[in-house]
N, C-alpha and C positions, 0 to 999 in steps of 0.2 A: 504494500500500500504506500502511496506517495505521501499521504498525510492522514491524520486522524481528526483534524479540526472539523467540526460540524458533523462528524459521524456519530452513530448511535451504537453503543456497546452494551452487552449484557454480561454480567460477571456472576457466576454462581459461587456460593461460599464467600460472598463478597463482604460480609459483615466484619470479618476479622482476618488476621494472618496474611498470607500471600494474596488472597482474593482482594482484601482491602488495599494491599499495596498495589495491585494491578489497577484497581479502580482509581486510586489516587494518581497513578502515572498516566492513565487515560485522560483524567480530568486536566492534568497539566498540559496535555497535548490539545486541549480544546474540545474533547469529545463530550457527548451527553452519555451518562452512565446510569444503567439500571442495575443495582446490586440485588441479588436474590439469595436468600438464606433460610434455613429451617429454624434458626433460633431467633424468635421475634424480638426479644428485648435487645439483643445485640444488633439486630438489623435496624431497629428504630433509633438506637443510639448512634450508629454509624451514619445513617442518613442525616440525622440532626447535626452532627458535628461537621460532616462534609458539606452540608448545605451552607454553612457559614463561610466556606471558601468558594463553593461552586454555584450557589444559588439554585435555580431551577434545573440546572444540568445534572442533578443527582436525584434519584428516587429509589425506592426499595419495594420489593415484592416477596412474599413468602414462597418458599419452594422446597419440596421434598424431592431430591434428585433421583431417588430410587423409584419414583412413580412417573410413568409416562404421562398420565393425565395432568399431573402437576406442572410438568414442562409445557404441555399444550396450553394450559391456562395462562402461564407466564407469557408464552409467545403471543397469544391473542391480546393480552393486556398491553404488552409493549407496542404491538402494531397499532392498537387502538389509540394509545396515548402519544406515541412518538412518530407513527407513520412509516417507520422503516427500521431495519436492523442491519448493521454493517459488520460488526465484530461480536463474536461470541467467545467468552473465556470460560471454559469448563474446568473449574478450579476446586469445587467442593470435594473434600476427602476426609477419611478417618484413618488413623494409624496406630491401632492397638498392637499389643504384643502377645505372643503365645506360640508354643511349639505346634507344628502341623499335626503331629500324632495325637495331640490333646484336643484338637478342634472338633466342634460339633457342626451339624448341618446348619444350625441357627447362626453360628459364628460366620460360616461361609456366606449365608444368605445376607447377613448384615454388611460385611466388608465388601463383598462383590456387588451388592446392591447399590452401595454408595460409590465406591471407587471405580468399578467397571461399568455396571449398568447405568450409573449416573452420567458417564461419558457417552455411552451408546444412545441413551434416550436424548441427550443433548444434540448429538450429531443428527439423529433421525428427525428431531423436531425442527432444528434450525437450518440445516444444510439447504433444503429446498428454498427457504426464504433468501439465503445469501446468494444462491445461484440465480435467483430471479432478479437480483440487482444488476443494472447495466454495467456497473463497475465491479461486480463480484463482492468479495468480502474476505473475512479471515476467521478461522477457528483456532483458538489457542487452547491447548490441553495441558493442564498442570499434572505432570507425571511425577517422577522422582528419580534420583540416581539409583534407587532400588529397582528401577525398571531396566537397568543395564547390568547389574550384578546381584546375585542372590545373597541375602543376608539372613543369618540365623536370628531367631526370636521374632522376626517380622516377616516370616515366610509367606503368610497369607497376603500381606501388603505387597510383597514383591510379585506374587502371582497376579494380583490385580494390575499392578503397574507394568508388568511384562505385557499383559493383554492390551493395556492402553497404548503402550509404545507400538505394538503391532498394528493396532487400529490407526494410529496417526501416520505411520509409515506407508501402510497400504492405501489409506485414503489419499495421501499426498500423491502417490504414484498414479492412482486412478484419476484424480482431478487433473493432473498435468497431461496425462494421455488423452483425456477427453477435451482438452483445450479450455477447461474451466478457468474462470477468473477468481475462484476461491482458493486460498492457500491455507496451509496448516502449520502450526508450530507446536512442538512438544517441549514444554518447559521442564527441565530436570533439576529441581532444587536439591541443594546439599542440606546443610544444617541451617535452618531458618528459625528465627525466634517467633514461633507461633504457639497456639494453644492446642496443637494436635496431640500433645501428651495427655489431654483430658477429653479425648474423643468420646468416651462413654457417656458424657453428659447428654448427648443427643441420641443415644441408642434406644430404639423403640422397645417398649414393653413386649415381652413374648419372644424376643430374640436374644435373651441372655445365654451366655455360654462360657467357654474357657478363655476367650480373649480378654485382656485386661489392659488398662492404661499403664504406661511405663515411661520412665525417663529415657528418652531416645539417646541422650548422650552416654548412657551406660550400656546401651545395646550395641552401638557402633564401636568396634574395636580399632579406633584410630584417633589421632589428634583432631580435635574438633575446632573448626573455624566457623563461628557463628555470623550470620548475616541478618540484617533487619529486613522485614517484609517489604518496606518501601523500596529498598535496593533491588530485591528480587522482582518487584513489580516493574521497575524501570528496565530491567533486563528483558522481561517478557515483552514489554511494549517496543523496545528497540528491535527485538526479533520480529515482531509483527510488521513494523515499518520496513524491515529489510527482507521480508518474506523468507526468513530462515526456518528450516524445519526443526533443527535442534537448538535449544537455548539452555545450556548448562550454566549453573550459577557459580560453580567452584571448579576451575580447571585442575586444581590439585588432586581431585578425586579420580583423575583419568588412569592412574596406575593400576588399580584393581580391574578396571575395564580392559586395559591392555592384557593383563594376566589372564583374564577369562577368555578373551579371544585367542590368545596364544594356546591355551589348553584345548580349545575347539579345533584349531588348526592342527595341533599335534595329534589329536584323536583321528582326524581325517587321514593324516599321513600314516598312522599306525595300522589302519584297516583298509588298504587299497584293494578291496575284493574285486574291483572291476578288472584287475590285471590277471585274475585267475581264470 
């Protein structure tokens, strides 16, 4: 996209954390932003605070990303009030901890419902709207560095983020091949100061299980470099403007990614069955 001034953007999970950082960065670029969130009190507070800086260019709507109907209601409301949608940032996510062997079906239903189905519903709901724009649009998906490398204790989170990465990469290939003017960005945050460590506060009743909140800094076995959400938001917006597919927030995390790919290459070289 050449510019964001005058564009209309929807940001899920926009009441706090990276979502709010993205919303702030979009507002800095002159966009009109609709933040959507499941936590109503946080949503109201964020809109009230951001309105002091952006006036009528900020509004909020309730959204449960695990429900397709909730997305559809959001789409219709934004089109009714704003008349168009140019950018969609699918950012809502939860990041609890728990060994895969201990997880229940309810655990998987919750974490995949938010982290994977939340993105699938968002793409299904908003992609036709973006493609109908003469100038196209942009879908930003907030994934994770855990979408590049598997990490113990947050295995279910990695499962979801691996799926989200595949969705982003394939969608990008399909859109380019079709000559679409819609582009895709996969934001891969490292360690960001958010409240993802208290994800269970929004866990629906009836989906209780073995997943639990944990201090992420104690889960990741490496030196931690923390980033503020506003900085991550600016990285996401810079990638949107540049039409970049990948937007990592911490280049220092590339080492484990290189190691993973080296192991994959080594495995292919170890089993050259096609020669037999």
